[in-house]
VEXKE-75961 format. One line per field, with one value per residue: chain; residue number from 0; residue in one letter; x, y, z negated of N, C-alpha, C in turn. Coordinates in steps of 0.2 Angstrom, whole numbers, plus 5000, padded with zeros to 4 digits. Atoms other than C-alpha are relative to their C-alpha. Layout:
cadena [A, ...]
num [NUM, ...]
residuo [A, ...]
neast [X, ...]
nnorth [Y, ...]
nup [Z, ...]
caeast [X, ...]
canorth [Y, ...]
caup [Z, ...]
ceast [X, ...]
cnorth [Y, ...]
cup [Z, ...]
//
This chain:
cadena [A, A, A, A, A, A, A, A, A, A, A, A, A, A, A, A, A, A, A, A, A, A, A, A, A, A, A, A, A, A, A, A, A, A, A, A, A, A, A, A, A, A, A, A, A, A, A, A, A, A, A, A, A, A, A, A, A, A, A, A, A, A, A, A, A, A, A, A, A, A, A, A, A, A, A, A, A, A, A, A, A, A, A, A, A, A, A, A, A, A, A, A, A, A, A, A, A, A, A, A, A, A, A, A, A, A, A, A, A, A, A, A, A, A, A, A, A, A, A, A, A, A, A, A, A, A, A, A, A, A, A, A, A, A, A, A, A, A, A, A, A, A, A, A, A, A, A, A, A, A, A, A]
num [0, 1, 2, 3, 4, 5, 6, 7, 8, 9, 10, 11, 12, 13, 14, 15, 16, 17, 18, 19, 20, 21, 22, 23, 24, 25, 26, 27, 28, 29, 30, 31, 32, 33, 34, 35, 36, 37, 38, 39, 40, 41, 42, 43, 44, 45, 46, 47, 48, 49, 50, 51, 52, 53, 54, 55, 56, 57, 58, 59, 60, 61, 62, 63, 64, 65, 66, 67, 68, 69, 70, 71, 72, 73, 74, 75, 76, 77, 78, 79, 80, 81, 82, 83, 84, 85, 86, 87, 88, 89, 90, 91, 92, 93, 94, 95, 96, 97, 98, 99, 100, 101, 102, 103, 104, 105, 106, 107, 108, 109, 110, 111, 112, 113, 114, 115, 116, 117, 118, 119, 120, 121, 122, 123, 124, 125, 126, 127, 128, 129, 130, 131, 132, 133, 134, 135, 136, 137, 138, 139, 140, 141, 142, 143, 144, 145, 146, 147, 148, 149, 150, 151]
residuo [M, P, Q, A, A, P, A, G, Q, R, Q, R, G, L, L, R, G, E, D, S, E, T, V, R, R, A, L, I, E, Q, F, G, H, A, P, G, L, I, Y, E, I, R, G, S, R, K, I, Y, A, Y, R, P, C, G, F, D, P, K, V, R, T, D, R, G, I, Y, F, G, R, I, E, A, D, G, I, R, L, S, I, E, G, S, F, L, V, G, P, K, A, T, K, N, V, V, E, L, D, Y, E, R, A, R, R, Y, L, S, G, E, D, I, E, V, D, A, E, L, E, G, W, V, I, L, K, W, G, S, Y, Y, L, G, T, G, K, L, R, G, G, R, V, H, N, Y, I, P, K, E, R, R, L, R, L, D]
neast [4997, 4996, 5002, 4996, 4994, 4999, 4997, 4993, 4998, 5000, 4995, 5002, 5004, 5001, 4997, 4995, 4999, 5004, 4999, 4994, 5003, 5004, 4995, 4997, 5005, 5000, 4994, 4998, 5004, 4999, 4993, 4997, 4996, 5002, 4992, 5004, 4999, 5008, 5004, 5007, 5004, 4999, 5005, 5004, 4998, 4994, 4997, 4993, 4997, 4993, 4998, 4999, 4995, 5000, 5003, 5007, 5004, 5005, 4997, 5000, 5004, 5001, 4995, 4999, 4998, 5006, 5000, 5006, 5007, 5003, 5004, 5006, 5000, 4993, 4996, 4994, 4995, 4994, 4992, 4996, 5003, 4998, 4991, 5001, 5002, 4998, 4993, 5004, 5005, 4998, 5003, 5001, 4993, 5000, 4993, 5001, 4996, 4996, 5003, 5007, 4999, 4999, 5006, 5004, 4997, 5002, 5006, 5004, 5003, 4994, 5003, 4996, 5004, 5003, 5007, 5003, 5006, 4999, 4996, 4993, 4993, 4996, 4994, 4995, 4992, 5001, 5003, 5007, 5004, 5007, 5006, 5006, 5008, 4999, 5008, 5000, 4993, 4999, 4999, 5003, 4995, 5005, 4994, 5001, 4997, 4994, 4994, 4999, 4996, 5002, 4995, 4998]
nnorth [4993, 4997, 4994, 4993, 4998, 4995, 4996, 5001, 5006, 5001, 4997, 4999, 5005, 5006, 4998, 5002, 5005, 5004, 5000, 5004, 5009, 5001, 5001, 5005, 5005, 5000, 5003, 5008, 5003, 4999, 5001, 5004, 4996, 4992, 4998, 4998, 4995, 4996, 4999, 4993, 4999, 4989, 5000, 5006, 5006, 5000, 5003, 4998, 5005, 4998, 5004, 4995, 4996, 4997, 4995, 4999, 4998, 4993, 4995, 5003, 5006, 5001, 5007, 5007, 5000, 5003, 5007, 5003, 4997, 5003, 5001, 5005, 5008, 5001, 4995, 4999, 4997, 4995, 5003, 5003, 5005, 5010, 5002, 5003, 5006, 5006, 5005, 5005, 5003, 5007, 5001, 4996, 4997, 5003, 4998, 4998, 4998, 4994, 4995, 4997, 4996, 4995, 4998, 4997, 4994, 4995, 4999, 5004, 5007, 5005, 5006, 5006, 5007, 5001, 5000, 4996, 4996, 4994, 4996, 5005, 4995, 5004, 5001, 5004, 5003, 4999, 4993, 4999, 4993, 5000, 5003, 5000, 5004, 5006, 5005, 5004, 5003, 4996, 4994, 4992, 4996, 4995, 4996, 4992, 4998, 4997, 5004, 5005, 5000, 4998, 5006, 4997]
nup [4995, 5004, 5002, 4997, 5001, 5002, 4997, 5000, 4999, 4991, 4998, 4992, 4998, 5006, 5005, 4996, 5004, 4995, 4992, 5000, 5001, 4995, 4994, 5001, 4997, 4992, 4998, 5001, 4995, 4992, 4997, 5006, 5005, 5001, 5005, 5006, 4997, 5003, 4995, 4999, 4993, 4998, 4994, 5000, 5000, 5001, 5006, 5002, 5005, 5004, 5007, 5006, 5002, 5006, 4999, 5002, 4994, 4999, 4996, 4993, 4999, 4993, 5001, 4996, 4993, 4997, 5002, 4996, 4997, 5001, 4996, 5002, 5001, 5005, 5003, 4996, 5004, 4998, 5001, 5007, 5003, 4995, 5002, 5006, 5001, 4997, 5002, 5005, 4997, 4997, 4996, 4997, 4999, 4994, 4998, 4993, 4997, 4998, 4996, 5002, 5004, 4995, 4998, 5006, 5003, 4997, 5000, 4997, 5004, 4996, 5000, 5003, 5000, 5006, 5002, 5004, 4997, 5005, 5001, 4999, 5001, 4996, 5002, 4995, 5004, 5005, 5000, 5001, 4996, 5003, 5002, 4996, 5001, 4995, 4998, 4995, 4996, 4998, 5003, 4997, 5002, 5005, 5003, 4999, 4994, 5002, 5001, 4995, 4997, 4992, 4997, 4994]
caeast [5346, 5360, 5360, 5364, 5382, 5385, 5389, 5406, 5409, 5403, 5416, 5408, 5395, 5398, 5406, 5424, 5427, 5412, 5419, 5436, 5426, 5415, 5430, 5440, 5427, 5425, 5441, 5445, 5430, 5435, 5454, 5458, 5467, 5465, 5482, 5479, 5476, 5461, 5449, 5437, 5423, 5424, 5409, 5398, 5411, 5427, 5440, 5455, 5469, 5481, 5490, 5489, 5501, 5505, 5497, 5482, 5467, 5457, 5471, 5474, 5458, 5463, 5473, 5477, 5480, 5465, 5463, 5448, 5430, 5416, 5406, 5389, 5397, 5414, 5428, 5439, 5456, 5468, 5485, 5492, 5478, 5482, 5502, 5496, 5483, 5491, 5507, 5495, 5480, 5476, 5462, 5456, 5474, 5476, 5495, 5498, 5511, 5523, 5514, 5496, 5503, 5510, 5493, 5484, 5494, 5491, 5473, 5467, 5456, 5465, 5459, 5464, 5461, 5453, 5439, 5435, 5421, 5422, 5435, 5453, 5471, 5482, 5499, 5515, 5532, 5531, 5521, 5504, 5495, 5479, 5461, 5450, 5432, 5435, 5418, 5418, 5438, 5440, 5448, 5439, 5452, 5449, 5468, 5465, 5470, 5483, 5493, 5492, 5507, 5510, 5516, 5525]
canorth [5417, 5427, 5442, 5459, 5464, 5476, 5493, 5495, 5477, 5476, 5474, 5479, 5465, 5449, 5449, 5448, 5431, 5424, 5429, 5421, 5403, 5406, 5407, 5396, 5381, 5387, 5383, 5368, 5361, 5368, 5367, 5355, 5369, 5385, 5395, 5401, 5419, 5432, 5434, 5449, 5451, 5470, 5475, 5462, 5449, 5454, 5444, 5451, 5441, 5446, 5439, 5447, 5460, 5472, 5488, 5497, 5494, 5510, 5520, 5508, 5499, 5495, 5477, 5463, 5460, 5455, 5437, 5433, 5436, 5426, 5419, 5410, 5393, 5396, 5406, 5414, 5417, 5431, 5427, 5430, 5421, 5404, 5407, 5406, 5392, 5381, 5374, 5364, 5362, 5344, 5347, 5356, 5362, 5359, 5358, 5367, 5365, 5379, 5385, 5385, 5393, 5406, 5407, 5409, 5422, 5432, 5431, 5417, 5403, 5387, 5369, 5355, 5337, 5337, 5329, 5344, 5357, 5374, 5385, 5377, 5386, 5384, 5378, 5378, 5369, 5378, 5394, 5397, 5407, 5410, 5404, 5400, 5393, 5375, 5368, 5356, 5353, 5372, 5388, 5403, 5416, 5428, 5437, 5456, 5465, 5475, 5459, 5450, 5445, 5452, 5439, 5446]
caup [4262, 4258, 4247, 4252, 4248, 4236, 4243, 4248, 4249, 4268, 4279, 4298, 4298, 4286, 4271, 4273, 4263, 4274, 4291, 4286, 4281, 4296, 4310, 4300, 4302, 4320, 4324, 4316, 4326, 4342, 4343, 4327, 4318, 4310, 4303, 4287, 4291, 4284, 4298, 4301, 4312, 4319, 4329, 4334, 4339, 4337, 4327, 4319, 4309, 4296, 4281, 4265, 4259, 4246, 4256, 4249, 4259, 4255, 4263, 4280, 4288, 4305, 4297, 4309, 4327, 4340, 4337, 4349, 4353, 4345, 4361, 4362, 4364, 4353, 4350, 4364, 4359, 4363, 4368, 4353, 4346, 4357, 4351, 4333, 4336, 4348, 4342, 4329, 4339, 4342, 4354, 4369, 4374, 4393, 4400, 4416, 4429, 4434, 4448, 4441, 4426, 4438, 4446, 4429, 4424, 4437, 4437, 4447, 4441, 4443, 4446, 4433, 4431, 4414, 4406, 4395, 4396, 4386, 4379, 4381, 4377, 4391, 4389, 4399, 4392, 4375, 4379, 4375, 4390, 4381, 4381, 4396, 4400, 4409, 4418, 4430, 4434, 4434, 4423, 4424, 4420, 4406, 4406, 4405, 4422, 4412, 4407, 4423, 4431, 4448, 4461, 4476]
ceast [5003, 4997, 5003, 5005, 5000, 5003, 5007, 5004, 4999, 5007, 4998, 4997, 5001, 5005, 5008, 5003, 4995, 5004, 5007, 4998, 4998, 5005, 5004, 4998, 5000, 5005, 5004, 4995, 5001, 5008, 5004, 5005, 4998, 5007, 4996, 5001, 4992, 4997, 4994, 4997, 4998, 4995, 4996, 5004, 5006, 5004, 5007, 5003, 5004, 5001, 5000, 5006, 4999, 4997, 4991, 4995, 4997, 5004, 5000, 4994, 5000, 5007, 4999, 5002, 4993, 5003, 4996, 4994, 4995, 4995, 4993, 5002, 5008, 5003, 5006, 5005, 5003, 5005, 5003, 4995, 5001, 5007, 4997, 4996, 5003, 5004, 4997, 4994, 5001, 4995, 4997, 5004, 5001, 5008, 4998, 5008, 5004, 4997, 4993, 5001, 5001, 4993, 4995, 5002, 4999, 4992, 4994, 4996, 5003, 4994, 5006, 4995, 5000, 4994, 4995, 4995, 5001, 5006, 5006, 5005, 5002, 5008, 5005, 5006, 4996, 4996, 4993, 4997, 4994, 4993, 4995, 4993, 5002, 4992, 5002, 5007, 5002, 5001, 4998, 5005, 4998, 5008, 4998, 5004, 5008, 5006, 5002, 5007, 5000, 5006, 5002, 5002]
cnorth [5004, 5007, 5004, 5002, 5006, 5007, 4999, 4995, 4997, 5000, 4999, 4993, 4996, 5003, 4999, 4991, 4994, 4999, 4996, 4992, 4997, 4997, 4995, 4992, 4998, 4996, 4995, 4996, 5001, 4999, 4995, 5003, 5008, 5004, 5004, 5009, 5002, 5001, 5005, 5000, 5005, 4999, 4995, 4995, 5000, 4997, 5003, 4996, 5003, 4996, 5005, 5004, 5006, 5009, 5001, 5001, 5005, 5005, 4997, 4994, 4997, 4992, 4997, 5002, 4997, 4993, 4998, 5004, 4994, 4999, 4994, 4992, 4997, 5007, 4999, 5004, 5005, 4996, 4999, 4996, 4994, 5001, 4998, 4994, 4993, 4996, 4996, 4998, 4993, 4998, 5006, 5005, 4996, 5002, 5000, 5000, 5007, 5006, 5002, 5004, 5008, 5004, 5002, 5005, 5006, 5002, 4996, 4993, 4994, 4993, 4996, 4994, 4999, 4998, 5004, 5004, 5006, 5004, 4995, 5006, 4993, 5000, 5000, 5000, 5002, 5008, 4999, 5006, 5003, 4996, 5001, 4995, 4994, 4998, 4998, 4999, 5009, 5006, 5004, 5004, 5007, 5004, 5006, 5003, 5003, 4995, 4996, 5000, 5003, 4996, 5004, 4996]
cup [4998, 4997, 5002, 4995, 4997, 5005, 4999, 5001, 5008, 5002, 5009, 5000, 4994, 4995, 5001, 4998, 5005, 5007, 5001, 5001, 5009, 5007, 4999, 5003, 5008, 5004, 5000, 5005, 5008, 5003, 4994, 4995, 4998, 4996, 4994, 4998, 4996, 5007, 5000, 5007, 5001, 5005, 4999, 5000, 5002, 4995, 5000, 4995, 4998, 4994, 4996, 4998, 4994, 5003, 4998, 5005, 5002, 5004, 5008, 5001, 5006, 4999, 5006, 5008, 5003, 5001, 5005, 4999, 4997, 5008, 5000, 4999, 4998, 5001, 5007, 4999, 5005, 5002, 4996, 4996, 5001, 4998, 4993, 5000, 5003, 5000, 4996, 5002, 5004, 5005, 5004, 5001, 5010, 5003, 5007, 5001, 5001, 5004, 4998, 4993, 5002, 5002, 4996, 4998, 5004, 5002, 5004, 4996, 5004, 4998, 4994, 5000, 4993, 4997, 4997, 5003, 4994, 4999, 4999, 4998, 5006, 4998, 5005, 4996, 4993, 4999, 5001, 5006, 4999, 5002, 5009, 5001, 5006, 5000, 5006, 5004, 5001, 4996, 5002, 4995, 4995, 4997, 5003, 5006, 4997, 4997, 5005, 5004, 5009, 5005, 5006, 5005]
//
């Protein structure tokens, strides 16, 4: 059983180093790649990622971009997270044609021909569109409403 961290070393949940290693292992297992970033789990399940730099962390505590969320069955990447992981991902990437990509970005669930189950990165050409939950040949949409395309 891990020992409690000394006061001042806790980072909203797990120790920051443990957060990074936990997320890194999960990304490699799920997608075959984990970018060389520092990962922090904030709140109960949100993941933020950043590269180390020279600013004083005592002054600024809102480091990083929203990278994804820990779900019961894996990591659900944000759109930005899929851009960071996708180019070197070796598994759980689903390539979409133009029409399915448009429909997905507009907020629709889509049908795909894939033998996968679980969280997948969606890709169209060289663009990474985000992460969806694939079950029974159907990708369930997780694009936030405010970021969806409006199809006229």
